KOLLUM-857339 format. One record per residue: chain; residue number from 1; x, z, y of N, C-alpha, C in turn; residue in three letters. Coordinates in steps of 0.02 Angstrom, whole numbers, plus 50000, padded with zeros to 5 digits. Atoms other than C-alpha are relative to their C-alpha. Layout:
<atoms>
  chain  resi   n_c1   n_c3   n_c2  ca_c1  ca_c3  ca_c2   c_c1   c_c3   c_c2  resn
      A   NUM      X      Z      Y      X      Z      Y      X      Z      Y   Ala
...
</atoms>
This chain:
<atoms>
  chain  resi   n_c1   n_c3   n_c2  ca_c1  ca_c3  ca_c2   c_c1   c_c3   c_c2  resn
      A     1  50047  50047  50000  49385  50041  48729  49947  49974  49954   Met
      A     2  50065  49995  50030  49211  49970  48698  50028  49958  49917   Pro
      A     3  49979  50044  50049  49217  49893  48516  49945  49931  49992   Asp
      A     4  50053  50067  50006  49149  49717  48478  49973  50013  49915   Asn
      A     5  50042  49987  50052  49004  49736  48347  50013  49929  49958   Asp
      A     6  49983  50056  50031  49022  49604  48198  49933  49961  50014   Pro
      A     7  50075  50026  49970  48878  49459  48232  50018  49941  49959   Ser
      A     8  50002  50052  50036  48832  49297  48141  50041  49948  50043   Pro
      A     9  49963  50053  49971  48918  49199  48257  50084  50018  50014   Thr
      A    10  49960  49993  50007  49078  49294  48230  50006  50029  49939   Ser
      A    11  49978  49960  50078  49107  49317  48047  50056  49937  49984   Thr
      A    12  49945  50034  50047  49237  49230  47929  50056  49971  50054   Gly
      A    13  49958  50041  49965  49348  49107  48004  50005  49986  50058   Gly
      A    14  50001  50048  49909  49284  49066  48179  50046  50014  50053   Ser
      A    15  49958  49980  49909  49377  49073  48351  49967  50087  50005   Pro
      A    16  50019  49937  49961  49267  49250  48385  50014  50035  49977   Ala
      A    17  49987  49953  50052  49314  49320  48229  50077  50007  50014   Ala
      A    18  49943  50004  49981  49498  49275  48274  49999  50047  50050   Ser
      A    19  50014  49962  49942  49461  49333  48446  49991  50076  50009   Phe
      A    20  50018  49915  50008  49397  49501  48379  50050  50044  49964   Asp
      A    21  49925  49956  50040  49553  49538  48253  50050  50008  50055   Asn
      A    22  49926  49986  49963  49687  49485  48387  49986  50057  50070   Ser
      A    23  50041  49968  49956  49579  49599  48524  50023  50079  49947   Ser
      A    24  50013  49932  50032  49569  49757  48390  50085  50006  49985   Ser
      A    25  49936  50010  49996  49772  49719  48372  50031  50030  50064   Val
      A    26  49981  49982  49940  49797  49730  48561  49972  50062  50008   Ala
      A    27  50028  49898  49988  49688  49879  48562  50034  50059  49983   Gly
      A    28  49979  49948  50062  49771  49973  48428  50082  50025  50058   Arg
      A    29  49919  49999  49959  49960  49913  48546  49974  50048  50057   Val
      A    30  50007  49948  49929  49882  50002  48726  49977  50040  49978   Ala
      A    31  50032  49949  49995  49801  50125  48660  50047  50053  49965   Gln
      A    32  49955  49930  50033  49939  50211  48579  50019  50027  50064   Asn
      A    33  50001  49960  49943  49965  50356  48681  50058  50010  50032   Ser
      A    34  49918  50001  49973  50161  50356  48719  49977  49949  50021   Val
      A    35  49973  50074  49979  50167  50157  48743  49933  50000  50063   Phe
      A    36  50055  50005  49927  50006  50179  48868  50016  50038  50055   Glu
      A    37  49974  49946  49944  50064  50336  48966  50096  49960  50040   Arg
      A    38  49951  50017  49980  50232  50245  48972  49995  49947  50023   Ser
      A    39  50023  50057  49954  50172  50077  49035  49956  50014  50039   Ala
      A    40  50046  50006  49948  50042  50158  49148  50060  50035  50054   Arg
      A    41  49944  49986  49926  50217  50239  49232  50032  49953  50027   Ala
      A    42  49987  50072  49973  50259  50058  49263  49988  49995  50051   Gly
      A    43  50046  50013  49936  50121  50058  49395  50021  50046  50065   Phe
      A    44  49958  49965  49972  50206  50223  49461  50072  49969  50046   Val
      A    45  49936  50026  49994  50374  50148  49466  50007  49939  50053   Val
      A    46  50021  50061  49955  50295  49975  49542  49980  50019  50061   Ser
      A    47  50000  49979  49945  50223  50070  49672  50048  50030  50053   Gly
      A    48  49933  49970  49973  50387  50163  49720  50030  49932  50034   Ile
      A    49  49984  50053  49939  50465  50004  49757  49966  49957  50031   Val
      A    50  50032  50017  49934  50339  49933  49851  50008  50039  50047   His
      A    51  49988  49949  49978  50337  50077  49944  50088  49991  50064   Leu
      A    52  49935  50013  49985  50539  50059  49970  50023  49923  50057   Ile
      A    53  49984  50079  49951  50516  49857  50044  49974  50016  50037   Ile
      A    54  50013  49985  49929  50397  49906  50157  50027  50049  50052   Gly
      A    55  49968  49970  49973  50472  50046  50215  50075  49947  50036   Tyr
      A    56  49949  50026  49984  50633  49932  50244  49979  49940  50032   Ile
      A    57  50022  50054  49973  50536  49799  50317  50011  50024  50077   Ala
      A    58  50026  49938  49925  50475  49938  50453  50062  49993  50051   Ile
      A    59  49947  49982  49973  50642  49980  50465  50044  49945  50039   Arg
      A    60  49967  50055  49972  50712  49809  50502  49972  49967  50066   Ile
      A    61  50053  50015  49946  50569  49772  50640  50024  50066  50044   Ala
      A    62  49990  49968  49967  50631  49927  50737  50092  50010  49993   Phe
      A    63  49948  50035  50008  50822  49855  50711  50036  50066  49964   Gly
      A    64  49962  49955  50037  50882  50002  50597  50047  49975  49951   Gly
      A    65  49925  49999  50025  51011  49998  50475  49973  49939  49946   Ala
      A    66  50026  50079  50028  51019  49816  50375  49984  50042  49926   Ala
      A    67  50023  50005  50068  50948  49792  50197  49961  49958  49962   Gly
      A    68  50022  50043  50026  50866  49671  50087  49914  50027  49975   Asn
      A    69  50065  49973  49987  50667  49708  50118  49969  49939  49930   Ala
      A    70  50015  50049  50048  50655  49636  49933  50002  50059  49918   Asp
      A    71  49962  49953  50057  50664  49708  49737  50072  50038  49995   Gln
      A    72  49916  49984  49996  50859  49723  49744  49992  50048  50058   Ser
      A    73  49975  49964  49944  50855  49787  49908  49980  50072  50002   Gly
      A    74  50059  49944  50012  50728  49939  49846  50042  50033  49943   Ala
      A    75  49952  49991  50049  50848  49950  49690  50080  50042  50042   Met
      A    76  49941  49963  49932  51000  49968  49821  49974  50058  50026   Ala
      A    77  50023  49950  49970  50897  50098  49907  50019  50075  49952   Glu
      A    78  50000  49956  50061  50867  50191  49739  50082  50037  49990   Leu
      A    79  49930  49997  49991  51035  50180  49696  50059  50044  50037   Ala
      A    80  49971  49982  49960  51112  50259  49835  49978  50070  50017   Ala
      A    81  50024  49933  49987  51007  50420  49829  50028  50035  49945   Lys
      A    82  50000  49953  50054  51053  50578  49723  49949  50008  49942   Pro
      A    83  50033  50005  50050  50990  50561  49557  49969  49918  49993   Gly
      A    84  50016  50072  49991  50962  50377  49600  50007  49960  49931   Gly
      A    85  49994  50048  50063  51041  50290  49444  49946  50025  49942   Val
      A    86  50049  49981  50036  50938  50412  49334  49923  49966  50001   Ile
      A    87  50049  50022  49975  50786  50358  49424  49999  49926  49980   Ala
      A    88  50015  50059  50002  50831  50158  49396  50004  49987  49923   Leu
      A    89  49993  50031  50080  50862  50186  49210  49907  50021  49966   Trp
      A    90  50086  50012  49998  50676  50241  49220  49965  49948  50008   Val
      A    91  50047  50066  49993  50623  50093  49292  50037  49959  49968   Cys
      A    92  49995  50052  50041  50690  49988  49177  49974  50013  49939   Val
      A    93  50049  49969  50071  50610  50079  49029  49936  49994  50032   Val
      A    94  50057  50021  49963  50465  50064  49141  49971  49948  49994   Ala
      A    95  50004  50082  49982  50490  49890  49184  49976  49980  49949   Phe
      A    96  50008  50016  50079  50520  49861  48997  49928  49981  49957   Gly
      A    97  50048  49988  50060  50380  49920  48925  49922  49970  50039   Leu
      A    98  50047  50030  49962  50252  49860  49061  49986  49922  49970   Met
      A    99  49982  50062  50014  50323  49688  49003  49981  49984  49931   Ala
      A   100  50038  50011  50061  50282  49718  48826  49946  49991  49988   Leu
      A   101  50060  49988  49984  50117  49773  48873  49967  49928  50007   Trp
      A   102  50015  50057  49969  50090  49593  48956  50005  49949  49943   Arg
      A   103  50013  50014  50068  50165  49525  48809  49954  49974  49928   Leu
      A   104  50052  49983  50077  50055  49582  48683  49929  49973  50025   Ala
      A   105  50065  50028  49978  49900  49532  48797  49991  49926  50012   Glu
      A   106  49974  50061  50015  49980  49354  48786  50008  49954  49957   Ala
      A   107  49990  50018  50086  50010  49335  48610  49913  50012  49969   Ala
      A   108  50070  49988  50037  49836  49439  48566  49935  50004  50032   Leu
      A   109  50074  49990  49964  49709  49441  48701  50009  50061  50030   Gly
      A   110  50024  49928  49964  49648  49572  48816  49981  50022  49960   Ser
      A   111  50049  49963  50041  49579  49714  48720  49950  50031  50051   Ala
      A   112  50045  49988  49967  49474  49766  48874  49955  49952  50033   Ser
      A   113  50042  50052  49993  49380  49597  48884  49958  49995  49943   Glu
      A   114  50040  50019  50065  49230  49579  48778  49990  49929  49987   Pro
      A   115  49996  50062  50013  49221  49445  48675  49946  49936  50014   Ala
      A   116  50051  50056  49973  49054  49349  48749  50045  49986  50051   Ala
      A   117  49978  50027  49958  49172  49337  48890  50076  49958  50004   Asp
      A   118  49928  50014  50001  49337  49278  48818  50000  49912  49978   Ser
      A   119  49999  50092  49985  49289  49079  48795  50021  49964  50057   Lys
      A   120  49979  50021  49952  49294  49038  48958  50073  50043  50037   Lys
      A   121  49962  49971  49965  49434  49163  49029  50047  50017  49972   Ser
      A   122  49933  49973  50039  49553  49202  48879  50065  49967  50012   Glu
      A   123  49950  50039  49976  49668  49055  48918  50031  50002  50059   Ala
      A   124  49952  49977  49926  49701  49106  49095  50007  50063  50009   Ile
      A   125  49951  49928  50003  49718  49293  49063  50046  49991  49964   Asp
      A   126  49937  50011  50048  49839  49235  48919  50052  49973  50057   Arg
      A   127  49960  50053  49939  49930  49121  49074  50036  50061  50050   Ile
      A   128  49999  49935  49935  49919  49283  49198  50049  50034  49969   Lys
      A   129  49958  49960  50010  49976  49412  49066  50064  49971  49973   Ala
      A   130  49926  49996  50000  50143  49299  49035  50020  49989  50059   Thr
      A   131  49963  50017  49932  50168  49246  49211  50038  50091  50020   Gly
      A   132  49995  49927  49964  50152  49459  49241  50065  50012  49951   Leu
      A   133  49947  49979  50053  50271  49487  49077  50083  49983  50032   Ala
      A   134  49931  50038  49955  50413  49375  49172  50016  50030  50050   Val
      A   135  49992  49944  49952  50376  49479  49328  50064  50057  49989   Val
      A   136  49989  49921  50028  50397  49639  49249  50069  50000  49959   Tyr
      A   137  49957  50020  50030  50545  49562  49142  50079  50033  50054   Phe
      A   138  49949  50033  49935  50651  49518  49301  50016  50071  50021   Ala
      A   139  50007  49928  49968  50601  49684  49381  50050  50053  49959   Phe
      A   140  49959  49963  50059  50686  49773  49220  50072  49997  50022   Ala
      A   141  49911  50041  50038  50847  49659  49209  50005  50018  50097   Leu
      A   142  49980  50001  49911  50848  49693  49431  50034  50090  49986   Thr
      A   143  49969  49913  49977  50868  49894  49406  50052  50001  49942   Ala
      A   144  49948  50005  50043  50966  49869  49252  50076  49990  50035   Phe
      A   145  49940  50023  49958  51099  49787  49357  50003  50043  50034   Gly
      A   146  49974  49947  49961  51097  49908  49476  49997  50089  49976   Phe
      A   147  49991  49937  50051  51094  50075  49357  50070  49984  49970   Ala
      A   148  49930  50006  50028  51250  49992  49300  50068  49983  50022   Thr
      A   149  49935  50025  49937  51335  49953  49452  49999  49918  50023   Gly
      A   150  49982  50048  50001  51322  49773  49437  49939  49972  50022   Ser
      A   151  50095  50039  49999  51133  49728  49530  50046  49952  50057   Gly
      A   152  49982  50044  49962  51166  49581  49661  49938  49976  50048   Lys
      A   153  50042  50029  49947  51055  49530  49804  49937  49943  49982   Ser
      A   154  50021  50068  50035  50900  49429  49747  49983  49926  50064   Ser
      A   155  50027  50070  49953  50890  49324  49899  50081  49962  50007   Ser
      A   156  49924  50044  50025  51099  49287  49876  49974  49950  49951   Gly
      A   157  50018  50038  50062  51032  49221  49705  49973  49959  49992   Gln
      A   158  50087  50077  49971  50875  49105  49780  50047  49962  50032   Ser
      A   159  49949  50050  49951  50997  49047  49889  50041  49962  49975   Thr
      A   160  49912  50047  50048  51139  48994  49746  49962  49969  49950   Gly
      A   161  50022  50040  50056  51014  48932  49616  49947  49953  50033   Ile
      A   162  50057  50055  49966  50906  48821  49768  50064  49947  50014   Thr
      A   163  49963  50063  49985  51067  48742  49820  50023  49980  49943   Ala
      A   164  49970  50049  50042  51127  48693  49657  49941  49966  49963   Arg
      A   165  50046  50035  50010  50963  48637  49614  49977  49957  50030   Met
      A   166  50030  50059  49941  50947  48521  49767  50055  49953  49975   Met
      A   167  49970  50042  50003  51093  48427  49705  49970  49936  49948   Gln
      A   168  50028  50068  50040  50986  48326  49586  49930  49994  50003   Thr
      A   169  50063  50015  49967  50825  48234  49608  49974  50028  49958   Thr
      A   170  50042  49974  50050  50745  48333  49444  49988  50059  50032   Ala
      A   171  50002  49941  49950  50806  48482  49530  49962  50018  50052   Gly
      A   172  50014  50007  49941  50742  48445  49697  49908  50002  50001   Thr
      A   173  50068  50006  50041  50554  48408  49615  49979  50070  49994   Ile
      A   174  50009  49931  50019  50562  48558  49526  50003  50053  50033   Ala
      A   175  50011  49950  49941  50592  48671  49674  49935  49992  50041   Leu
      A   176  50072  50032  49969  50446  48573  49765  49944  50025  49968   Ile
      A   177  50075  49995  50022  50327  48605  49637  49995  50076  49987   Val
      A   178  49995  49914  49973  50392  48792  49614  49976  50023  50074   Gly
      A   179  50022  49986  49916  50359  48815  49803  49913  50002  49996   Gly
      A   180  50087  50015  50001  50178  48740  49787  49969  50060  49956   Leu
      A   181  50041  49930  50038  50150  48861  49631  50001  50072  50044   Ile
      A   182  49984  49935  49978  50216  49005  49713  49945  50013  50060   Ile
      A   183  50070  50018  49948  50092  48955  49856  49945  50032  49984   Ile
      A   184  50067  49991  50048  49955  48934  49738  49995  50085  50001   Ala
      A   185  49998  49929  50030  50001  49130  49659  49985  50053  50056   Ile
      A   186  50026  49985  49944  49994  49197  49840  49941  49996  50031   Gly
      A   187  50075  50036  49994  49839  49112  49881  49954  50036  49966   Gly
      A   188  50021  49925  50039  49775  49221  49717  49991  50045  50010   Tyr
      A   189  50030  49917  49991  49798  49376  49763  49979  50000  50081   His
      A   190  50022  49971  49947  49747  49346  49941  49912  49981  49975   Val
      A   191  50083  50005  50040  49568  49289  49854  49998  50056  49985   His
      A   192  50037  49924  50044  49572  49447  49737  50003  50039  50050   Lys
      A   193  50007  49952  49952  49597  49548  49901  49942  49986  50038   Gly
      A   194  50075  50001  49979  49449  49482  49995  49958  49983  49972   Val
      A   195  50059  49998  50036  49331  49460  49883  50016  50078  49967   Arg
      A   196  49985  49938  50027  49398  49625  49794  49987  49995  49914   Gln
      A   197  50003  50007  50071  49398  49552  49620  50058  50057  49974   Asn
      A   198  49956  49956  50035  49536  49695  49568  49973  50038  49972   Phe
      A   199  50023  49967  50035  49417  49807  49540  49981  49988  49926   Leu
      A   200  50008  50026  50051  49365  49709  49396  50056  50009  49943   Glu
      A   201  49947  50000  50064  49543  49753  49322  49992  50086  49996   Asp
      A   202  50000  49920  50021  49499  49966  49333  49927  50026  49985   Leu
      A   203  50065  49956  50050  49386  50082  49247  49962  50059  50033   Glu
      A   204  50028  49915  49962  49282  50236  49308  49996  49978  50071   Gly
      A   205  50016  50007  49961  49225  50260  49474  50062  50008  50054   Ala
      A   206  49954  50029  49963  49336  50198  49625  49959  50029  50063   Thr
      A   207  50011  49960  49931  49330  50290  49801  50005  49928  50035   Ser
      A   208  50025  50045  49945  49305  50189  49968  50089  49973  50001   Asp
      A   209  49920  49992  49973  49515  50227  50009  50028  49963  49952   Leu
      A   210  49984  50050  50054  49552  50136  49830  49988  49948  50014   Val
      A   211  49992  50062  49991  49474  49996  49884  50021  49972  50050   Arg
      A   212  49967  50021  49924  49538  49968  50055  50056  49987  49975   Arg
      A   213  49935  50015  50021  49711  50000  50011  50009  49936  49936   Leu
      A   214  49984  50036  50034  49684  49886  49863  49984  49917  50029   Gly
      A   215  50003  50041  49952  49605  49744  49992  50063  49984  50037   Thr
      A   216  49942  49997  49957  49745  49768  50108  50059  49983  49975   Val
      A   217  49923  50036  50026  49897  49746  50001  49994  49960  49956   Gly
      A   218  50015  50052  50046  49829  49627  49888  50010  49940  50050   Tyr
      A   219  49968  50079  49952  49820  49515  50052  50047  49989  50028   Ile
      A   220  49925  50002  49974  49973  49572  50131  50051  49972  49963   Ala
      A   221  49959  50028  50061  50062  49536  49958  49993  49921  49999   Lys
      A   222  50020  50089  50010  49989  49363  49940  50016  49970  50054   Gly
      A   223  49973  50033  49936  50035  49322  50113  50083  49987  49992   Leu
      A   224  49924  50000  50006  50208  49374  50064  50008  49971  49959   Ala
      A   225  49984  50051  50043  50220  49283  49914  49996  49940  50029   Ile
      A   226  49994  50077  49971  50151  49122  50008  50043  49985  50035   Ser
      A   227  49951  50012  49929  50284  49131  50151  50055  49997  49934   Ala
      A   228  49949  49997  50038  50415  49143  50009  49997  49930  49955   Val
      A   229  49996  50046  50024  50356  48991  49929  49993  49928  50055   Gly
      A   230  49994  50039  49938  50335  48898  50087  50088  49996  50025   Leu
      A   231  49938  50016  50003  50519  48930  50107  50034  49954  49989   Leu
      A   232  49987  50042  50045  50546  48865  49960  50017  49904  50018   Val
      A   233  50026  50057  49953  50474  48703  50036  50045  49965  50036   Ile
      A   234  49938  49989  49958  50565  48711  50192  50064  49979  49980   Leu
      A   235  49928  49986  50000  50725  48748  50126  50015  49926  49957   Ala
      A   236  50006  50058  50026  50691  48584  50014  50003  49933  50073   Val
      A   237  50022  50063  49970  50633  48468  50145  50077  50002  50071   Ser
      A   238  49972  50016  49955  50758  48503  50269  50096  50033  49981   Arg
      A   239  49945  50007  50065  50905  48510  50129  50056  50064  50043   Ser
      A   240  49951  49927  49973  50956  48726  50203  49984  50032  49936   Glu
      A   241  50012  49964  50039  50971  48800  50050  49974  50089  50009   Pro
      A   242  49980  49926  49967  51011  48962  50145  49926  50014  50015   Asp
      A   243  50079  49984  49968  50806  48952  50202  49971  50046  49940   Lys
      A   244  50049  49962  50042  50743  49012  50038  50045  50054  49968   Ala
      A   245  49969  49936  50026  50816  49183  50030  49931  50042  49975   Gly
      A   246  50054  49970  50034  50658  49251  49922  49955  50042  50054   Gly
      A   247  50064  49958  49946  50542  49388  49990  50029  50038  50061   Leu
      A   248  49954  49998  49933  50687  49455  50100  50006  49925  50055   Asp
      A   249  49981  50066  49975  50723  49287  50167  49925  50003  50057   Gly
      A   250  50048  50006  49969  50523  49293  50204  49977  50053  50046   Ala
      A   251  49992  49952  49959  50531  49461  50293  50019  49963  50071   Phe
      A   252  49967  50012  49942  50662  49411  50416  49983  49927  50037   Lys
      A   253  50022  50049  49948  50587  49254  50448  49942  50019  50047   Thr
      A   254  50051  49974  49934  50434  49328  50516  50022  50036  50050   Val
      A   255  49982  49967  49939  50531  49437  50617  50045  49976  50058   Gly
      A   256  49972  50056  49956  50626  49296  50694  49945  49978  50032   Ala
      A   257  50070  50023  49971  50442  49239  50764  49995  50053  50056   Gln
      A   258  50002  49974  49943  50375  49283  50925  49959  50044  49981   Pro
      A   259  50041  49960  50048  50292  49456  50905  50026  50006  49942   Tyr
      A   260  49962  49978  50043  50419  49474  50761  50000  50076  49981   Gly
      A   261  49984  49937  50009  50426  49643  50769  49930  50037  49967   Ala
      A   262  50053  49979  50014  50251  49687  50770  49977  49962  49942   Thr
      A   263  50048  50021  50076  50203  49563  50623  50058  50022  49932   Leu
      A   264  49971  49956  50059  50346  49655  50516  49972  50055  49995   Leu
      A   265  50033  49933  50010  50260  49813  50535  49932  49996  49971   Ile
      A   266  50071  50022  50041  50105  49748  50490  50022  49973  49942   Val
      A   267  49989  50007  50068  50178  49665  50354  50025  50051  49942   Ser
      A   268  49966  49933  50030  50286  49819  50299  49929  50051  49999   Gly
      A   269  50055  49975  50003  50120  49909  50307  49937  49997  49942   Leu
      A   270  50006  50039  50042  50050  49792  50214  50005  50017  49926   Gly
      A   271  49966  50008  50044  50143  49802  50069  50006  50098  49984   Ile
      A   272  50005  49941  49984  50164  49992  50086  49924  50026  49967   Ile
      A   273  50077  49987  50035  49968  50002  50050  49982  49953  49919   Ala
      A   274  49982  50010  50058  50001  49889  49905  50029  50071  49935   Tyr
      A   275  49959  49953  50032  50119  50023  49840  49958  50057  49992   Gly
      A   276  50044  49953  50012  49991  50154  49861  49946  49982  49948   Leu
      A   277  50043  50025  50042  49856  50050  49772  50035  49998  49934   Tyr
      A   278  49975  49994  50072  49981  50054  49619  49996  50071  49962   Ser
      A   279  49994  49942  50041  49983  50222  49586  49912  50019  50000   Phe
      A   280  50071  49993  50039  49774  50206  49559  49996  49944  49959   Ala
      A   281  50027  50035  50052  49809  50073  49460  50054  50032  49926   Met
      A   282  49963  49956  50059  49930  50200  49332  49933  50026  49974   Ala
      A   283  50058  49972  50035  49753  50290  49334  49948  49974  49985   Arg
      A   284  50044  50050  50034  49631  50153  49319  49980  49955  49980   Tyr
      A   285  50012  50069  50036  49679  49995  49254  49981  50022  49928   Thr
      A   286  50016  50012  50065  49598  49955  49092  50076  49975  49960   Lys
      A   287  49961  49998  50041  49716  49951  48952  49972  50001  49936   Met
</atoms>
């Protein structure tokens, strides 16, 4: 990581000095060799999970065996394979360390961002890091559940939570707001893919293949996330909590549309592209 040289504007108790100090702490955390390698392994695990989700979506399109096309379905697939429980414990550790890394960024700031760029983007970066930490902790908990034999379907849990929240006005409003936020997150992923802003997260030279995988992967994942948010809003508007089935519900809703099988195959391939891009992130992501 590049060092930030002290300057007249970043001395004493100034905000710039505080950022430099917190960044150096974040840098020491991220650059610890054991922590860094373990956290990078989280991208590999995430890639495998996305590959399985994409495979399940394509399998559904061809009328194959049933399964949930989401993270719980991917964990269930792993649990059913020889050595699957060991793989799930690896997922727990890797996702947990990824979450801790993002929490360090949220609390201390990103070690990879120059101080000169921090004033306009630091707050946004910390919010994004917090959100990612929550996501990775959720993945770790899901993996833990299946590793210990108590895993549950994410879509079933989403439906149950939605039904309970719809019983109150405050809960209904929260669901609508949550759905809009999910759609916005999906839109952010699509924008990041179209503009190829994901390249800013990487260091070193990247190939055309990595750029293409990132572009297709981010757009596909963004559209899938937006579909989840849209289903939440539709579930509330129609008083049908079973419509809020999470990512699995989104894929199966797509599959029920005209040319649904084709759309599912395209969606699955897009998620697979994101999974393959995750392997590149394990190598090139700035930490």
